[in-house]
C-alpha positions in Angstrom: -38.4 14.9 -40.9 -41.9 14.9 -40.8 -43.8 13.0 -38.1 -45.6 10.8 -40.6 -42.2 9.5 -41.5 -41.6 8.9 -37.8 -45.1 7.2 -37.6 -44.0 4.5 -40.5 -40.7 3.9 -38.7 -42.4 3.5 -35.4 -44.9 1.2 -36.9 -41.9 -0.7 -38.5 -40.3 -0.9 -35.1 -43.4 -2.0 -33.4 -43.5 -5.1 -36.0 -39.8 -5.9 -35.3 -40.4 -6.1 -31.7 -43.5 -8.1 -31.9 -41.5 -10.7 -34.6 -38.8 -10.7 -32.1 -40.9 -11.5 -29.2 -42.7 -14.0 -30.8 -39.4 -15.8 -32.1 -38.0 -15.6 -28.2 -41.4 -17.2 -27.1 -41.4 -20.0 -29.7 -37.3 -20.5 -28.6 -38.4 -20.7 -25.0 -41.4 -22.8 -25.7 -38.9 -25.3 -27.6 -36.6 -25.2 -24.4 -39.3 -26.2 -22.3 -40.6 -29.3 -24.7 -36.9 -30.3 -24.9 -36.3 -30.2 -21.0 -39.6 -32.2 -20.7 -38.4 -34.6 -23.1 -34.9 -34.9 -21.7 -36.8 -35.5 -18.0 -39.1 -38.1 -19.5 -35.8 -40.2 -21.0 -34.0 -39.9 -18.1 -37.2 -41.5 -16.3 -37.1 -44.3 -18.8 -33.7 -44.6 -18.3 -33.8 -44.9 -14.6 -36.4 -47.5 -14.9 -34.4 -49.7 -17.5 -31.3 -49.4 -15.9 -31.5 -52.1 -13.3 -32.4 -54.8 -16.0 -30.1 -53.6 -18.4 -27.4 -53.9 -15.5 -28.7 -57.6 -15.1 -28.7 -58.4 -19.0 -24.7 -56.7 -19.1 -24.0 -58.6 -16.3 -25.4 -62.2 -17.9 -23.2 -61.2 -20.8 -20.2 -60.6 -18.6 -20.5 -64.0 -17.4 -21.3 -65.7 -20.7 -19.3 -67.5 -23.6 -18.7 -64.2 -25.5 -17.1 -62.2 -22.8 -15.0 -65.3 -21.8 -13.7 -65.6 -25.6 -13.1 -61.7 -25.3 -11.4 -62.1 -22.4 -9.3 -65.1 -23.4 -8.2 -62.8 -26.6 -7.3 -59.9 -24.5 -4.9 -62.0 -22.2 -3.3 -63.8 -25.3 -2.5 -60.1 -26.8 -1.1 -58.8 -23.8 -3.4 -55.6 -23.9 -5.1 -54.8 -20.4 -8.4 -53.7 -21.6 -10.6 -52.8 -24.5 -13.6 -50.4 -24.8 -17.1 -51.8 -25.1 -18.7 -48.7 -25.9 -17.2 -45.4 -27.4 -16.6 -42.3 -25.2 -20.3 -41.0 -24.2 -22.0 -38.1 -22.3 -23.9 -38.7 -19.3 -27.0 -38.6 -21.5 -26.1 -41.8 -23.4 -25.0 -40.0 -26.4 -21.9 -40.5 -28.3 -19.5 -37.7 -27.0 -17.9 -35.6 -30.1 -14.5 -36.0 -28.6 -12.5 -37.4 -25.0 -13.7 -34.5 -23.0 -14.8 -33.3 -19.5 -17.8 -35.3 -18.8 -17.2 -38.2 -21.1 -17.9 -41.7 -19.8 -16.7 -45.1 -21.0 -17.0 -48.7 -20.3 -14.0 -51.2 -21.0 -13.6 -54.8 -20.6 -10.5 -55.7 -18.7 -10.6 -59.4 -19.5 -11.3 -60.4 -16.1 -14.3 -62.5 -15.3 -17.2 -60.2 -13.5 -15.5 -56.9 -13.9 -16.0 -54.0 -16.2 -14.1 -50.6 -16.0 -16.2 -47.7 -15.7 -14.2 -44.3 -16.7 -15.0 -40.8 -16.7 -13.2 -37.7 -17.4 -13.4 -34.9 -14.8 -12.3 -31.5 -13.8 -10.1 -30.8 -12.7 -8.0 -32.6 -15.4 -7.9 -36.3 -15.0 -10.4 -38.6 -14.3 -11.5 -41.8 -12.5 -11.6 -45.4 -13.5 -13.6 -47.6 -11.2 -13.9 -51.6 -11.3 -17.5 -52.7 -11.2 -18.3 -55.9 -9.7 -22.0 -56.5 -9.9 -24.9 -54.9 -11.4 -25.6 -52.9 -8.5 -21.8 -51.7 -8.8 -22.2 -51.1 -12.6 -25.4 -48.7 -11.6 -23.5 -47.0 -8.5 -20.4 -46.2 -10.9 -22.0 -44.8 -14.1 -25.0 -42.9 -15.4 -28.1 -44.7 -16.0 -28.0 -43.8 -19.7 -24.4 -45.2 -20.0 -25.5 -48.6 -18.6 -28.8 -48.8 -21.0 -26.6 -47.6 -24.0 -23.8 -50.3 -22.6 -26.7 -53.2 -22.5 -27.7 -51.9 -26.3 -24.4 -52.2 -27.8 -23.6 -55.7 -26.0 -27.3 -56.9 -27.0 -26.8 -55.7 -30.8 -23.1 -56.6 -31.2 -22.3 -53.3 -32.0 -19.8 -53.3 -29.2 -17.6 -55.4 -31.6 -16.9 -52.2 -33.5 -16.1 -50.4 -30.5 -13.6 -53.2 -29.7 -12.1 -53.4 -33.3 -11.6 -49.5 -32.9 -9.7 -50.0 -29.5 -7.5 -52.4 -31.2 -6.6 -50.2 -34.1 -5.9 -47.7 -31.9 -3.6 -50.1 -29.8 -1.8 -51.3 -33.1 -1.1 -48.0 -34.4 -1.6 -46.1 -37.7 1.7 -48.2 -38.9 -0.4 -51.4 -39.2 
């Protein structure tokens, strides 16, 4: 093998390494931007959460929640989900897994059941009896997502899905 052949290979290796380093720098810059965006989203959710919790409590003490509670008690079911299982970032979870959160309506006036699947296997379910209790038992982004769902009426789709799950596949 001639030195000139090696020089060409070294030149190609240098180009490949430069391309790999540039791609790594782009990935790192993208990761940094995503971390900054996530921090901003969290700060925004933290700022909006107290007002969102108050709106949730206003809904909970309103006519829609009362009607839903009457239907729930008449059916004999204990509770229905108001939002689907979510991540702590307020995004819909791909499945029920570790770290997933949900909020259910137990049919009682002025109470919400906040659930979290945790590790080791199991989880916790706590009743929130006030806006502050809701903020203390769930991530702020989940509170904001619940507020959006109740305000837009999207919670009705989740209630429907909960009922279909309770009825089973034969219905």
